[in-house]
C-alpha positions in Angstrom: 0.0 0.0 0.0 2.8 2.4 0.7 4.2 2.0 -2.8 1.1 3.8 -4.1 1.9 7.0 -2.2 3.3 9.6 -4.6 4.5 13.2 -4.0 2.7 14.2 -7.3 -0.8 13.2 -6.2 -2.5 15.3 -3.6 -2.9 13.6 -0.2 -6.6 14.0 0.5 -9.1 11.3 1.4 -10.4 10.7 -2.1 -7.0 10.0 -3.7 -6.0 7.8 -0.8 -9.2 5.8 -1.2 -8.5 5.3 -4.9 -5.0 4.3 -4.0 -6.1 1.7 -1.6 -8.9 0.4 -3.9 -6.5 0.1 -6.9 -3.9 -1.7 -4.7 -6.5 -4.2 -3.5 -7.8 -4.8 -7.0 -4.4 -5.5 -8.4 -3.6 -7.6 -5.3 -6.7 -9.7 -5.6 -7.0 -10.1 -9.4 -3.2 -10.3 -10.1 -2.7 -9.3 -13.7 0.0 -10.9 -16.0 3.3 -10.4 -14.3 2.0 -10.5 -10.8 0.3 -13.9 -11.3 3.6 -15.4 -12.4 5.4 -14.1 -9.2 2.5 -15.3 -7.1 2.9 -18.9 -8.3 6.4 -19.2 -7.0 7.2 -20.5 -3.5 9.0 -18.4 -0.9 8.7 -15.5 1.4 10.4 -13.1 -1.1 7.8 -13.8 -3.8 4.9 -13.3 -1.3 6.2 -9.8 -0.6 7.3 -9.1 -4.1 3.8 -9.7 -5.6 2.4 -7.1 -3.2 5.1 -4.7 -4.2 4.3 -5.2 -7.9 0.6 -4.7 -7.1 1.5 -1.4 -5.4 3.6 -0.3 -8.4 0.8 -1.2 -10.8 -1.6 0.8 -8.6 0.8 3.7 -8.6 1.1 3.8 -12.4 -2.7 3.6 -12.8 -3.2 6.3 -10.2 -0.7 8.6 -11.9 -2.5 8.1 -15.2 -5.9 8.8 -13.6 -4.5 12.0 -12.0 -3.0 13.1 -15.3 -6.3 12.7 -17.0 -8.1 14.4 -14.1 -5.8 17.4 -14.3 -5.9 17.6 -18.1 -9.7 17.7 -18.5 -10.0 21.4 -17.6 -7.1 22.2 -20.0 -8.8 20.2 -22.8 -12.2 21.9 -22.2 -10.6 25.4 -22.3 -8.7 24.8 -25.5 -11.4 22.9 -27.3 -12.2 25.8 -29.5 -8.7 25.8 -30.9 -9.0 22.2 -32.1 -9.0 21.7 -35.9 -11.2 18.6 -35.9 
């Protein structure tokens, strides 16, 4: 869980909730590289799959925060689009 804490993302309750929720989702469902680590035996692999879940959650949270902060920018400059 501590691997999802980032100095870029604001530290309010909503982002901390998303951080915890994403970490738990990645820890429970274990996408591709995490499920390979989870199948191995040993204490290192038990901890390492949690670290990978935290890193995945951090990357996802950074992308969500980037999209969240870019929406006002995109709305303001929508009239300049050529589409």
